[in-house]
C-alpha positions in Angstrom: -17.5 46.7 -9.5 -15.8 45.5 -12.6 -14.5 42.4 -10.7 -18.0 41.7 -9.7 -18.0 38.1 -8.5 -14.9 37.9 -6.4 -14.7 41.4 -4.9 -18.4 41.8 -4.4 -18.7 38.5 -2.6 -15.8 39.4 -0.3 -17.3 42.9 0.3 -20.6 41.4 1.4 -18.7 39.7 4.2 -17.4 43.0 5.6 -19.0 44.5 8.7 -22.4 46.0 7.9 -21.1 49.5 9.0 -18.5 49.5 6.1 -19.9 47.1 3.6 -21.7 49.5 1.3 -19.1 52.2 1.7 -16.4 49.7 0.5 -18.5 48.7 -2.5 -19.4 52.3 -3.5 -15.7 53.4 -2.8 -14.4 50.7 -5.1 -16.9 51.7 -7.8 -15.8 55.3 -7.5 -12.2 54.4 -7.7 -12.8 52.3 -10.8 -14.5 55.4 -12.4 -11.4 57.4 -11.5 -9.1 54.8 -13.0 -11.0 54.4 -16.3 -12.1 51.3 -18.1 -8.7 49.4 -18.1 -8.5 48.9 -14.3 -10.6 47.2 -11.6 -10.1 46.9 -7.9 -9.9 43.4 -6.5 -10.5 42.7 -2.8 -8.0 39.9 -2.2 -8.9 39.5 1.5 -11.7 40.9 3.6 -13.2 39.2 6.7 -10.7 36.8 8.2 -11.6 34.5 11.2 -9.5 34.3 14.3 -8.2 30.8 13.3 -7.4 32.0 9.8 -5.5 34.9 11.4 -3.6 32.6 13.7 -2.7 30.3 10.8 -1.3 33.3 8.9 0.6 34.5 12.0 2.1 31.0 12.4 3.4 31.1 8.8 7.1 31.7 8.7 7.3 31.2 12.5 6.1 27.7 13.3 4.8 26.6 9.8 6.6 26.8 6.4 6.4 30.0 4.3 7.3 33.6 4.6 6.0 35.8 7.4 2.9 37.6 6.1 1.5 39.3 9.3 2.5 40.5 12.7 -1.1 40.2 14.1 -2.4 37.2 15.9 -6.1 36.3 16.0 -8.1 39.3 17.3 -5.3 41.8 16.7 -6.3 42.6 13.1 -9.3 44.6 11.9 -9.8 41.9 9.3 -11.0 39.7 12.2 -14.0 42.1 12.7 -14.7 42.7 9.0 -13.4 46.3 9.2 -10.4 45.9 6.8 -9.7 44.6 3.4 -6.6 44.1 1.3 -6.8 45.0 -2.4 -4.8 44.7 -5.6 -5.5 46.2 -9.0 -6.6 44.2 -12.0 -5.7 45.5 -15.4 -7.1 44.9 -18.9 -4.1 45.9 -20.9 -5.5 44.7 -24.2 -8.9 46.4 -23.8 -10.7 43.1 -24.3 -12.9 43.2 -21.2 -10.7 40.6 -19.4 -9.2 41.9 -16.1 -6.7 39.2 -15.6 -3.4 40.9 -14.8 -3.3 41.3 -11.0 -0.9 44.0 -9.8 0.4 45.2 -6.4 2.5 47.9 -8.1 2.5 51.2 -6.3 3.9 53.0 -9.4 1.6 51.8 -12.3 -0.3 54.5 -14.1 -2.4 52.6 -16.6 -4.9 55.5 -17.1 -1.9 57.8 -17.9 -3.3 60.7 -15.8 0.1 61.2 -14.1 -1.2 59.8 -10.8 -0.2 56.4 -9.5 -3.3 54.2 -9.7 -2.6 52.5 -6.4 -2.4 55.9 -4.6 -5.6 57.1 -6.3 -7.4 54.2 -4.6 -5.7 54.8 -1.3 -6.3 58.6 -1.3 -10.0 58.1 -2.2 -10.5 55.8 0.7 -8.6 58.1 3.1 -11.2 60.8 2.3 -13.8 58.4 3.6 -11.9 58.0 6.9 -10.1 54.7 6.1 -6.6 54.1 7.2 -3.9 52.8 4.9 -1.3 50.2 6.0 1.2 51.8 3.7 1.5 54.7 6.2 2.5 52.3 9.0 6.1 51.9 10.3 5.9 48.3 9.1 4.3 48.8 5.7 1.2 46.8 4.6 0.5 48.4 1.2 -2.6 46.4 0.3 -4.4 47.1 3.6 -7.2 49.5 4.1 -9.2 49.6 7.4 -11.8 51.6 9.2 -11.8 51.3 13.0 -14.1 54.0 14.0 -11.6 55.3 16.5 -11.3 52.0 18.3 -8.1 50.0 18.8 -8.0 46.3 18.0 -7.7 45.7 21.8 -11.0 47.5 22.4 -12.5 45.5 19.6 -11.2 42.2 21.1 -12.6 43.2 24.5 -16.1 43.8 22.9 -15.7 40.5 21.0 -14.8 38.6 24.2 -17.9 40.1 26.0 -20.1 39.0 23.1 -21.0 42.6 22.2 -22.4 41.7 18.7 -25.1 43.1 16.4 -28.1 40.9 17.3 -28.1 37.6 15.5 -24.6 38.1 14.0 -20.9 37.8 15.0 -20.3 41.4 13.9 -19.3 43.8 16.7 -21.6 46.6 17.8 -19.7 49.7 16.7 
C-alpha cells in the first residue's frame, strides 16, 4: 500500500474475514494504476454510535445528510465495508497528497477510469459497490457474505462474535 500509514491502519480494523483481502486488493489496484496513484481507505470500521451520529447529521444536527443507515444498518458497523478515495502524485515526487473522488480521472492514461478500475477489481473478489445502488454511494465497497445487515444485526444482538472479539462470526 502506497498510503501505508493511514490506509493500512484502517484496513487492520476491518473484519478478519476481509482484512487481508482488502489489503492485497488495494495493493493489486495500485499495481494496475501505476506509480502516480494510491488508494486511500477514508473510512472502514465504524461503531454504532459513530453511525448514529452520522445518521443524525443533516437531520437533528448541523451539516449535510451523509448516510441513510442508522447504527447496525451499515456493513461498516461490522468491519465488512470501507469507503475509499484515490490519492494522486501528479508531480511524480513521491507525495500522494491530492485526494480525489473523481469517477472520470485517468491519471495512468490507459483509457480506463481509475475509480472504476478499483471498483471492478474488488467486484471480481465478490465485493459490492455502492455506486450500483439506487441511492449512489460511490466510495463504498462491502462484502456481506450473502447476509443482510438485518441478519448481521441479529447476530450482533445475540452476541455471536469471534471468541474474544466484537467481530461477528461469519
